[in-house]
Every structure is written in structure tokens, then in C-alpha cells.
VEXFI-490079 format. One line per field, with one value per residue: y, z, x of N, C-alpha, C, O in turn; residue number from 1; residue in three letters. Coordinates in pm, 1 decimal, padded with zeros to 6 digits, always signed. Layout:
<sites>
n_y: Y;...
n_z: Z;...
n_x: X;...
ca_y: Y;...
ca_z: Z;...
ca_x: X;...
c_y: Y;...
c_z: Z;...
c_x: X;...
o_y: Y;...
o_z: Z;...
o_x: X;...
num: NUM;...
residuo: Ala;...
</sites>
This chain:
<sites>
n_y: +17763.4;+17812.6;+17897.8;+18141.9;+18301.1;+18299.0;+18432.1;+18680.0;+18760.6;+18784.4;+18990.0;+19201.2;+19227.5;+19303.8;+19550.9;+19691.6;+19702.0;+19854.5;+20093.1;+20166.8;+20218.5;+20431.8;+20625.3;+20663.2;+20744.3;+20982.7;+21144.7;+21374.8;+21359.9;+21561.3;+21888.2;+22112.5;+22329.4;+22312.3;+22447.5;+22480.9;+22335.2;+22150.1;+21850.4;+21607.7;+21419.8;+21168.6;+20929.6;+20651.5;+20296.9;+19966.9;+19861.4;+20052.2;+20367.0;+20644.1;+20980.4;+21041.5;+21233.7;+21456.9;+21705.9;+21947.7;+22085.9;+22375.4;+22520.4;+22712.2;+22898.9;+22707.3;+22494.9;+22143.4;+22002.3;+21906.1;+21639.6;+21623.2;+21389.3;+21318.4;+21249.9;+21262.6;+21257.3;+21370.2;+21434.7;+21690.0;+21858.4;+21743.2;+21814.3;+22091.0;+22108.9;+21993.5;+22188.3;+22398.0;+22312.9;+22354.0;+22607.4;+22799.6;+22677.4;+22649.1;+22384.4;+22270.2;+22036.5;+21735.8;+21511.6;+21169.5;+20892.8;+20542.2;+20417.1;+20115.5;+19999.6;+20037.6;+20116.9;+20351.2;+20533.4;+20597.2;+20750.3;+20920.4;+21178.1;+21390.6;+21592.8;+21875.2;+22119.3;+22384.7;+22661.0;+22926.6;+23067.8;+23403.4;+23541.6;+23486.9;+23370.2;+23437.1;+23450.1;+23489.5;+23777.7;+23875.1;+23892.3;+23795.4;+23951.9;+23822.0;+23863.6;+24109.8;+24051.1;+24122.0;+24430.3;+24479.2;+24627.6;+24913.9;+24930.5
n_z: -04244.1;-04042.2;-03832.1;-03925.7;-03924.4;-03653.5;-03552.2;-03675.8;-03548.0;-03281.4;-03318.8;-03402.8;-03170.4;-02989.5;-03102.5;-03065.0;-02783.0;-02734.0;-02863.5;-02704.4;-02454.4;-02536.6;-02590.3;-02337.8;-02170.4;-02282.5;-02302.8;-02136.6;-01904.9;-01745.6;-01629.4;-01387.5;-01094.6;-00752.2;-00429.2;-00118.7;+00171.8;+00160.9;+00317.8;+00325.1;+00166.3;-00007.7;-00132.6;-00296.1;-00353.2;-00477.4;-00714.9;-00916.9;-00854.6;-00727.5;-00643.2;-00382.9;-00251.8;-00026.3;-00006.6;+00200.9;+00189.6;+00274.3;+00311.7;+00465.9;+00748.3;+01039.3;+00960.3;+00878.1;+00712.2;+00368.9;+00193.4;-00071.0;-00272.5;-00444.9;-00718.4;-00816.1;-01088.4;-01183.5;-01061.0;-01020.0;-00991.2;-00761.0;-00580.6;-00579.9;-00466.5;-00218.0;-00114.7;-00052.9;+00146.3;+00414.3;+00350.7;+00199.8;-00100.8;-00458.8;-00656.4;-00978.9;-01177.7;-01373.0;-01472.2;-01523.3;-01674.5;-01690.8;-01671.7;-01621.4;-01398.3;-01065.8;-01102.1;-01233.8;-01046.5;-00730.8;-00734.3;-00961.2;-01017.1;-01134.3;-01043.6;-01196.2;-01158.6;-00923.3;-00721.1;-00500.1;-00289.0;-00242.5;-00120.8;+00104.9;+00039.5;+00189.8;+00150.7;-00160.3;-00302.5;-00064.1;+00083.8;+00277.6;+00300.7;+00285.9;+00551.5;+00521.1;+00511.1;+00807.8;+00831.3;+00825.4;+01090.4;+01105.5;+01245.4
n_x: -01145.0;-01333.3;-01169.6;-01074.4;-01308.8;-01361.0;-01132.3;-01169.9;-01405.4;-01313.5;-01127.3;-01296.2;-01452.7;-01250.3;-01178.2;-01418.0;-01430.1;-01197.6;-01271.4;-01489.5;-01359.6;-01195.8;-01387.4;-01527.2;-01320.5;-01231.7;-01457.3;-01665.3;-01920.3;-02023.6;-01923.2;-01785.8;-01779.5;-01694.4;-01714.3;-01548.0;-01396.6;-01104.6;-01076.7;-00960.5;-00708.9;-00558.9;-00321.6;-00413.2;-00458.9;-00390.8;-00274.8;-00329.1;-00260.0;-00427.9;-00521.3;-00733.7;-00994.5;-01174.5;-01413.1;-01543.7;-01854.5;-02019.8;-02322.8;-02459.1;-02346.7;-02296.3;-02449.1;-02481.7;-02208.8;-02199.4;-02047.1;-01817.1;-01692.5;-01391.9;-01160.5;-00818.6;-00604.6;-00369.3;-00051.3;+00058.4;-00164.7;-00269.8;-00067.4;-00104.2;-00362.0;-00308.9;-00138.6;-00309.1;-00477.3;-00704.1;-00778.0;-01043.0;-01154.0;-01206.6;-01287.5;-01227.7;-01392.8;-01442.8;-01696.9;-01715.0;-01872.3;-01941.0;-01695.6;-01536.6;-01395.2;-01245.8;-00993.7;-00954.8;-01018.1;-01183.2;-01409.0;-01631.7;-01582.8;-01350.2;-01092.9;-00954.2;-00840.0;-00761.1;-00859.9;-00804.9;-01046.0;-01131.8;-01337.5;-01610.0;-01915.0;-02226.7;-02507.6;-02686.0;-02553.8;-02449.7;-02145.1;-01862.9;-01570.2;-01238.2;-01012.0;-00758.6;-00402.5;-00214.4;-00050.8;+00297.9;+00464.9;+00671.1;+00997.9
ca_y: +17869.4;+17844.5;+17969.8;+18279.3;+18371.0;+18315.0;+18538.4;+18804.8;+18795.1;+18830.5;+19119.3;+19299.8;+19247.2;+19382.3;+19688.8;+19752.9;+19731.6;+19966.6;+20212.9;+20202.3;+20281.5;+20560.8;+20720.0;+20697.2;+20813.6;+21116.8;+21218.1;+21417.5;+21366.1;+21693.4;+21959.1;+22218.6;+22374.0;+22296.2;+22528.2;+22435.6;+22314.0;+22014.3;+21796.1;+21480.2;+21390.3;+21057.6;+20854.0;+20518.3;+20194.5;+19860.8;+19857.5;+20181.1;+20471.1;+20770.3;+21067.7;+21045.2;+21341.6;+21491.2;+21849.5;+21979.1;+22195.5;+22432.8;+22617.5;+22818.3;+22877.5;+22631.7;+22378.5;+22022.5;+22005.3;+21797.5;+21601.4;+21598.7;+21296.1;+21341.0;+21179.1;+21341.3;+21172.2;+21445.4;+21460.9;+21834.3;+21911.5;+21694.0;+21897.2;+22221.9;+22092.1;+21969.5;+22313.5;+22491.7;+22250.7;+22443.8;+22731.2;+22779.3;+22664.4;+22607.2;+22277.4;+22244.8;+21891.3;+21675.3;+21386.4;+21065.9;+20777.3;+20425.6;+20355.8;+19986.6;+19951.8;+20141.9;+20149.2;+20490.5;+20613.9;+20550.7;+20833.0;+20956.2;+21321.8;+21405.5;+21732.1;+21915.9;+22247.6;+22437.7;+22805.5;+22972.6;+23164.5;+23520.3;+23588.0;+23381.5;+23412.6;+23389.4;+23432.8;+23564.3;+23921.5;+23910.2;+23820.3;+23838.6;+23948.5;+23764.8;+23969.8;+24127.9;+24017.8;+24232.8;+24504.9;+24473.8;+24759.6;+24956.4;+24945.7
ca_z: -04263.1;-03912.7;-03753.3;-03977.4;-03875.1;-03509.8;-03532.1;-03716.3;-03439.0;-03167.8;-03357.9;-03398.4;-03029.8;-02932.6;-03151.8;-02998.1;-02644.7;-02741.0;-02897.7;-02585.4;-02359.4;-02591.7;-02575.8;-02198.1;-02108.0;-02340.3;-02303.4;-02004.4;-01885.7;-01690.0;-01571.6;-01299.7;-00983.7;-00616.6;-00335.2;+00019.7;+00236.0;+00142.7;+00450.6;+00314.1;+00038.0;+00010.8;-00251.7;-00263.7;-00455.4;-00477.4;-00844.0;-00982.6;-00752.5;-00757.3;-00528.7;-00345.2;-00156.4;+00023.8;+00007.7;+00286.3;+00134.5;+00376.3;+00247.1;+00563.3;+00871.3;+01142.8;+00906.7;+00861.5;+00580.7;+00272.8;+00148.2;-00213.2;-00291.5;-00575.3;-00756.6;-00894.4;-01157.9;-01208.5;-00937.2;-01005.1;-00936.8;-00623.1;-00502.0;-00564.1;-00370.3;-00087.8;-00068.0;-00007.5;+00245.5;+00525.2;+00295.9;+00118.1;-00239.7;-00560.4;-00735.5;-01109.8;-01197.1;-01480.7;-01430.0;-01625.8;-01643.8;-01774.3;-01651.6;-01565.2;-01277.3;-00975.3;-01136.8;-01277.8;-00928.7;-00652.4;-00765.9;-01102.7;-01026.0;-01149.0;-01027.3;-01294.0;-01120.2;-00792.0;-00708.8;-00364.6;-00286.4;-00161.8;-00047.6;+00155.8;+00020.3;+00289.6;+00071.4;-00284.0;-00287.3;+00063.2;+00099.6;+00382.5;+00242.3;+00366.9;+00618.5;+00460.6;+00604.9;+00892.2;+00777.7;+00912.3;+01146.8;+01089.2;+01378.8
ca_x: -01240.9;-01393.4;-01070.9;-01072.1;-01427.4;-01343.7;-01033.2;-01234.1;-01497.3;-01232.5;-01070.5;-01405.0;-01484.5;-01140.0;-01190.1;-01533.5;-01389.8;-01102.6;-01347.8;-01566.7;-01267.9;-01153.8;-01498.2;-01558.6;-01207.3;-01216.4;-01583.2;-01709.7;-02065.0;-02051.7;-01808.8;-01833.6;-01695.9;-01746.9;-01637.0;-01551.2;-01268.1;-01052.2;-01049.2;-00890.0;-00645.4;-00465.9;-00281.6;-00463.5;-00468.2;-00290.7;-00207.8;-00350.6;-00259.8;-00494.9;-00541.5;-00874.2;-01013.5;-01306.5;-01432.9;-01659.3;-01934.2;-02106.8;-02411.2;-02483.1;-02269.7;-02364.6;-02520.3;-02401.5;-02145.4;-02213.7;-01914.1;-01799.4;-01581.3;-01331.5;-01038.9;-00722.4;-00507.8;-00246.3;+00023.5;+00078.0;-00290.5;-00275.7;+00023.5;-00169.3;-00471.1;-00246.4;-00080.0;-00412.3;-00566.4;-00733.1;-00831.1;-01162.5;-01110.9;-01302.0;-01228.3;-01288.6;-01395.6;-01521.0;-01759.8;-01711.6;-01956.1;-01916.9;-01564.3;-01576.3;-01326.3;-01199.0;-00855.8;-00956.7;-01046.5;-01296.4;-01525.6;-01644.1;-01556.7;-01205.5;-01052.9;-00853.4;-00781.8;-00798.9;-00845.7;-00835.3;-01156.2;-01098.0;-01454.3;-01696.9;-02053.7;-02321.5;-02629.5;-02664.1;-02538.1;-02386.0;-02019.3;-01771.9;-01434.9;-01132.3;-00935.3;-00627.6;-00293.3;-00173.0;+00064.1;+00416.2;+00493.0;+00811.5;+01061.8
c_y: +17911.3;+17927.3;+18115.9;+18360.9;+18396.8;+18427.9;+18675.0;+18852.1;+18848.2;+18968.2;+19229.2;+19329.4;+19332.2;+19527.7;+19761.6;+19790.7;+19850.2;+20097.2;+20260.4;+20274.3;+20418.2;+20665.6;+20759.2;+20768.1;+20958.0;+21200.8;+21250.8;+21424.8;+21505.0;+21756.7;+22071.5;+22254.0;+22346.8;+22375.5;+22474.7;+22422.4;+22169.5;+21961.9;+21663.8;+21468.1;+21280.6;+20987.3;+20708.1;+20425.0;+20092.6;+19865.4;+19993.4;+20288.8;+20595.5;+20850.7;+21076.1;+21150.7;+21366.6;+21641.6;+21870.9;+22102.3;+22246.1;+22539.3;+22736.2;+22792.3;+22807.3;+22510.1;+22261.0;+22022.4;+21881.8;+21765.4;+21570.3;+21512.5;+21317.3;+21259.8;+21275.3;+21243.8;+21239.1;+21478.8;+21609.9;+21900.1;+21866.8;+21776.7;+22036.2;+22214.5;+22072.7;+22098.5;+22410.1;+22427.8;+22345.2;+22578.6;+22699.9;+22782.5;+22632.5;+22504.3;+22266.8;+22094.2;+21856.3;+21544.4;+21290.5;+20949.8;+20663.1;+20364.0;+20228.0;+19943.8;+20068.0;+20176.6;+20294.4;+20585.5;+20562.2;+20629.6;+20855.5;+21105.7;+21342.1;+21552.9;+21762.8;+22049.2;+22292.7;+22587.6;+22844.1;+23078.9;+23279.8;+23568.7;+23468.4;+23427.5;+23352.8;+23356.4;+23510.2;+23714.7;+23964.9;+23826.0;+23878.9;+23834.0;+23888.7;+23878.3;+23984.0;+24092.1;+24141.8;+24297.1;+24497.0;+24614.4;+24789.0;+24973.4;+25085.2
c_z: -04129.9;-03826.7;-03796.4;-03926.6;-03725.4;-03479.7;-03569.2;-03606.8;-03317.4;-03197.2;-03351.5;-03253.9;-02961.0;-02976.8;-03086.6;-02853.9;-02642.2;-02773.2;-02778.3;-02483.2;-02408.7;-02572.9;-02430.4;-02128.2;-02157.5;-02338.6;-02161.0;-02001.0;-01836.7;-01646.2;-01486.6;-01193.1;-00853.6;-00524.1;-00194.4;+00073.9;+00215.0;+00280.4;+00445.3;+00174.5;+00061.7;-00121.4;-00223.9;-00383.1;-00446.2;-00604.0;-00913.3;-00875.9;-00805.0;-00628.8;-00503.5;-00237.0;-00122.2;+00047.2;+00092.8;+00228.9;+00245.3;+00309.5;+00338.2;+00687.1;+00976.7;+01092.1;+00891.7;+00722.8;+00497.2;+00223.7;-00000.6;-00228.6;-00432.3;-00593.3;-00834.4;-00958.0;-01170.3;-01075.8;-00913.5;-00946.9;-00791.4;-00532.4;-00479.2;-00460.7;-00230.2;-00029.4;-00012.0;+00090.0;+00363.5;+00480.2;+00216.6;-00027.9;-00330.0;-00647.1;-00868.3;-01134.0;-01324.8;-01427.4;-01548.1;-01580.7;-01736.4;-01760.9;-01570.9;-01435.5;-01188.5;-01001.7;-01185.6;-01162.0;-00858.5;-00680.5;-00916.4;-01123.8;-01022.6;-01146.4;-01123.6;-01259.1;-00985.3;-00791.6;-00566.5;-00373.9;-00194.0;-00076.9;-00004.7;+00136.5;+00128.3;+00223.5;-00057.4;-00258.6;-00159.5;+00078.1;+00214.4;+00322.2;+00340.3;+00428.3;+00550.4;+00560.7;+00682.5;+00835.7;+00877.4;+00962.0;+01133.2;+01226.1;+01408.5
c_x: -01304.3;-01298.2;-01064.8;-01189.9;-01415.4;-01245.7;-01091.2;-01330.8;-01423.4;-01174.4;-01176.5;-01443.2;-01376.5;-01145.9;-01307.0;-01500.5;-01294.0;-01175.4;-01429.8;-01478.1;-01223.4;-01263.2;-01518.0;-01443.2;-01197.4;-01343.3;-01623.1;-01861.3;-02105.0;-01920.9;-01863.6;-01732.5;-01769.6;-01655.7;-01654.8;-01411.1;-01225.5;-01015.6;-00976.4;-00831.8;-00542.4;-00441.1;-00313.0;-00456.8;-00357.0;-00208.4;-00212.2;-00363.4;-00331.5;-00504.7;-00691.1;-00892.1;-01158.2;-01310.3;-01557.5;-01727.6;-02026.3;-02191.3;-02440.2;-02398.7;-02353.9;-02439.9;-02424.7;-02339.6;-02179.1;-02073.5;-01915.4;-01674.4;-01524.4;-01204.8;-00950.6;-00624.7;-00371.5;-00177.0;+00044.7;-00047.5;-00306.0;-00184.9;-00036.4;-00281.0;-00414.2;-00189.6;-00183.5;-00511.7;-00582.9;-00784.9;-00957.4;-01118.9;-01229.5;-01230.6;-01302.4;-01280.7;-01470.6;-01576.5;-01760.5;-01799.1;-01917.8;-01780.2;-01584.5;-01508.6;-01289.2;-01053.6;-00845.1;-00981.0;-01169.4;-01423.2;-01529.9;-01626.2;-01405.2;-01168.7;-00938.9;-00788.4;-00834.6;-00772.5;-00885.1;-00943.4;-01118.3;-01214.1;-01538.1;-01840.9;-02144.8;-02454.6;-02606.4;-02660.9;-02470.4;-02260.7;-01941.0;-01632.5;-01337.0;-01052.4;-00800.0;-00518.2;-00250.6;-00049.0;+00179.5;+00446.2;+00641.3;+00872.9;+01100.0
o_y: +18030.1;+18017.8;+18204.6;+18477.2;+18502.7;+18510.6;+18774.3;+18971.4;+18946.5;+19054.3;+19338.1;+19445.5;+19422.1;+19618.0;+19880.5;+19898.3;+19938.0;+20201.2;+20380.6;+20379.0;+20511.8;+20781.4;+20878.5;+20845.1;+21046.5;+21319.5;+21164.6;+21489.4;+21560.2;+21688.0;+22120.4;+22214.7;+22357.2;+22371.4;+22429.3;+22489.5;+22076.9;+22021.0;+21611.9;+21502.1;+21297.3;+20985.2;+20645.9;+20468.2;+20125.6;+19872.6;+20042.7;+20300.3;+20645.7;+20795.5;+21113.6;+21156.6;+21307.8;+21697.7;+21818.8;+22209.5;+22168.6;+22637.2;+22849.9;+22677.3;+22843.9;+22430.3;+22277.7;+22040.7;+21769.8;+21855.0;+21500.0;+21557.9;+21332.3;+21207.6;+21359.4;+21158.0;+21171.2;+21543.0;+21653.2;+21988.4;+21944.9;+21806.2;+22093.0;+22303.4;+22129.6;+22116.9;+22496.2;+22483.2;+22408.6;+22657.2;+22587.0;+22877.8;+22594.4;+22533.0;+22255.7;+22032.1;+21934.7;+21475.3;+21326.1;+20913.1;+20685.2;+20267.6;+20232.0;+19856.5;+20183.7;+20258.3;+20353.7;+20706.7;+20491.8;+20581.6;+20813.0;+21156.5;+21314.7;+21629.2;+21688.6;+22088.6;+22245.9;+22635.7;+22798.8;+23169.8;+23257.2;+23630.2;+23363.3;+23515.7;+23232.7;+23246.3;+23590.9;+23771.2;+24082.4;+23703.2;+23997.7;+23725.8;+23902.8;+23979.3;+23884.2;+24101.7;+24252.8;+24229.1;+24507.0;+24708.9;+24700.5;+25025.9;+25113.0
o_z: -04106.4;-03755.8;-03712.1;-03889.8;-03676.4;-03392.2;-03501.6;-03576.9;-03256.9;-03109.3;-03300.7;-03218.6;-02883.2;-02896.8;-03056.1;-02807.5;-02557.0;-02715.4;-02753.2;-02431.1;-02329.3;-02543.0;-02400.7;-02035.0;-02081.2;-02370.6;-02073.4;-02085.8;-01879.7;-01628.0;-01510.2;-01199.4;-00846.6;-00538.6;-00156.3;+00028.3;+00246.9;+00351.0;+00548.7;+00076.0;+00141.4;-00209.9;-00139.2;-00498.1;-00411.9;-00599.2;-00962.1;-00812.8;-00912.9;-00519.0;-00592.7;-00141.8;-00179.0;+00112.5;+00061.2;+00220.2;+00303.5;+00256.8;+00291.2;+00727.1;+01000.2;+01171.7;+00892.6;+00624.3;+00547.7;+00213.4;-00049.9;-00200.9;-00528.1;-00497.1;-00909.4;-00890.0;-01167.8;-00988.9;-00798.3;-00861.8;-00707.5;-00418.8;-00371.1;-00376.5;-00134.0;+00092.3;+00068.9;+00113.5;+00407.3;+00562.7;+00171.4;-00072.9;-00284.0;-00704.6;-00870.7;-01113.6;-01377.0;-01348.3;-01658.6;-01463.2;-01847.0;-01831.1;-01463.0;-01367.1;-01229.3;-00929.9;-01179.3;-01177.7;-00918.1;-00653.5;-00989.0;-01233.2;-00921.8;-01234.8;-01132.7;-01323.4;-00938.6;-00852.5;-00517.0;-00456.4;-00080.2;+00027.7;-00068.8;+00209.4;+00154.7;+00239.8;-00063.0;-00200.7;-00146.5;+00084.2;+00244.7;+00294.8;+00461.8;+00362.3;+00524.0;+00681.6;+00629.2;+00797.0;+00998.5;+00883.3;+01147.6;+01316.0;+01515.6
o_x: -01326.8;-01342.2;-01051.5;-01173.5;-01454.5;-01271.6;-01064.6;-01336.5;-01466.0;-01172.4;-01149.9;-01464.1;-01408.4;-01121.1;-01296.7;-01538.2;-01307.6;-01143.5;-01438.9;-01516.3;-01214.2;-01234.1;-01525.2;-01466.4;-01158.5;-01337.1;-01616.0;-01922.9;-02206.3;-01820.3;-01974.1;-01616.1;-01892.1;-01533.5;-01762.7;-01318.4;-01300.2;-00933.9;-00934.4;-00897.3;-00450.0;-00526.5;-00248.9;-00450.0;-00243.5;-00085.6;-00110.5;-00468.5;-00300.0;-00497.2;-00767.2;-00814.3;-01250.3;-01222.3;-01664.5;-01667.7;-02102.1;-02138.6;-02445.2;-02380.8;-02469.1;-02489.4;-02302.8;-02411.1;-02186.0;-01989.7;-02003.6;-01563.4;-01600.2;-01148.5;-01000.2;-00568.5;-00268.8;-00235.9;+00048.7;-00036.9;-00350.9;-00222.0;-00021.1;-00293.7;-00465.9;-00191.7;-00149.0;-00619.1;-00486.9;-00831.4;-00976.6;-01055.3;-01337.2;-01125.7;-01425.0;-01176.3;-01549.8;-01512.2;-01801.5;-01799.7;-01868.4;-01749.5;-01643.5;-01562.0;-01299.3;-00995.9;-00737.4;-00965.8;-01251.0;-01533.3;-01440.0;-01650.5;-01340.1;-01207.7;-00841.1;-00691.2;-00938.4;-00677.0;-00988.3;-00934.7;-01077.2;-01193.0;-01537.4;-01886.5;-02140.1;-02507.1;-02513.6;-02753.7;-02436.0;-02268.0;-01951.8;-01580.5;-01351.0;-01027.9;-00732.9;-00539.1;-00250.7;+00046.0;+00159.7;+00451.9;+00725.6;+00807.2;+01154.1
num: 1;2;3;4;5;6;7;8;9;10;11;12;13;14;15;16;17;18;19;20;21;22;23;24;25;26;27;28;29;30;31;32;33;34;35;36;37;38;39;40;41;42;43;44;45;46;47;48;49;50;51;52;53;54;55;56;57;58;59;60;61;62;63;64;65;66;67;68;69;70;71;72;73;74;75;76;77;78;79;80;81;82;83;84;85;86;87;88;89;90;91;92;93;94;95;96;97;98;99;100;101;102;103;104;105;106;107;108;109;110;111;112;113;114;115;116;117;118;119;120;121;122;123;124;125;126;127;128;129;130;131;132;133;134;135;136;137;138;139
residuo: Unk;Unk;Unk;Unk;Unk;Unk;Unk;Unk;Unk;Unk;Unk;Unk;Unk;Unk;Unk;Unk;Unk;Unk;Unk;Unk;Unk;Unk;Unk;Unk;Unk;Unk;Unk;Unk;Unk;Unk;Unk;Unk;Unk;Unk;Unk;Unk;Unk;Unk;Unk;Unk;Unk;Unk;Unk;Unk;Unk;Unk;Unk;Unk;Unk;Unk;Unk;Unk;Unk;Unk;Unk;Unk;Unk;Unk;Unk;Unk;Unk;Unk;Unk;Unk;Unk;Unk;Unk;Unk;Unk;Unk;Unk;Unk;Unk;Unk;Unk;Unk;Unk;Unk;Unk;Unk;Unk;Unk;Unk;Unk;Unk;Unk;Unk;Unk;Unk;Unk;Unk;Unk;Unk;Unk;Unk;Unk;Unk;Unk;Unk;Unk;Unk;Unk;Unk;Unk;Unk;Unk;Unk;Unk;Unk;Unk;Unk;Unk;Unk;Unk;Unk;Unk;Unk;Unk;Unk;Unk;Unk;Unk;Unk;Unk;Unk;Unk;Unk;Unk;Unk;Unk;Unk;Unk;Unk;Unk;Unk;Unk;Unk;Unk;Unk
</sites>
């Protein structure tokens, strides 16, 4: 009889742990966008490989950039981000809290998409349009 209660307790504990992981992996605490320049992207980890990156956020020209650390799980999204390095981009991310290990990533901000920014906003209402590509001259 004691063994049955012990096994039932272990089973209930296992189900609670599984339910906790299901909730924190599928629930987003926050979501949003950050714009700036991707200055670092690397595939890191001993056992659990994730893409870890850094986005330089500049609020005003000449100011010190703030850094936004992020993680990417999807290799296709990592390839898209890698293809636009050096350009001003907007990263869509979700924030997850409660993940117990770094096996899910070094940060809690997970990038799910990237978009190249065509305009550079200086202050609200004032933007500097990106220069159009030079037209090819006819010979």
C-alpha cells in the first residue's frame, strides 16, 4: 500500500512539472519590436545550441547605444537576421519568464521575425529617408 501512494505522488509531481513546462514554453509574458543594428550573432551552447545576438539601439545620433540581448531558436530566422546584419532592422520578439535553465537560451527575449527599416526616425515626426540606390547609367 505504501508503494502505491509513493508511486502516485511521483506521478502527480511529474505531471505538475510537465504542466509547468507546457505553460512557460507556450505562454508569452510580453511581445514587441526593437529597432537598431544587429552587431553580433553567434550559435552557442554545449548541449543545447541557440543563436545569441545583440542589437545596438540608438535613440539619438551621437548618443551611447543601448544593447538589446536576444535569443533565436529557429535557424531560418537566424539566417534572415544574419543576411541583414549592418542594416537598420526591426526585430519582433516575445519575452518568456520562468524557464528554469539556459538550455532554452541565454536571454528571455526570443526573436521570431526581422524586418529591414527603410526610414531612420530622428525624433517623432522627423525621419531621414534611406537614400535610393543609384540609377544605372545607360552606355
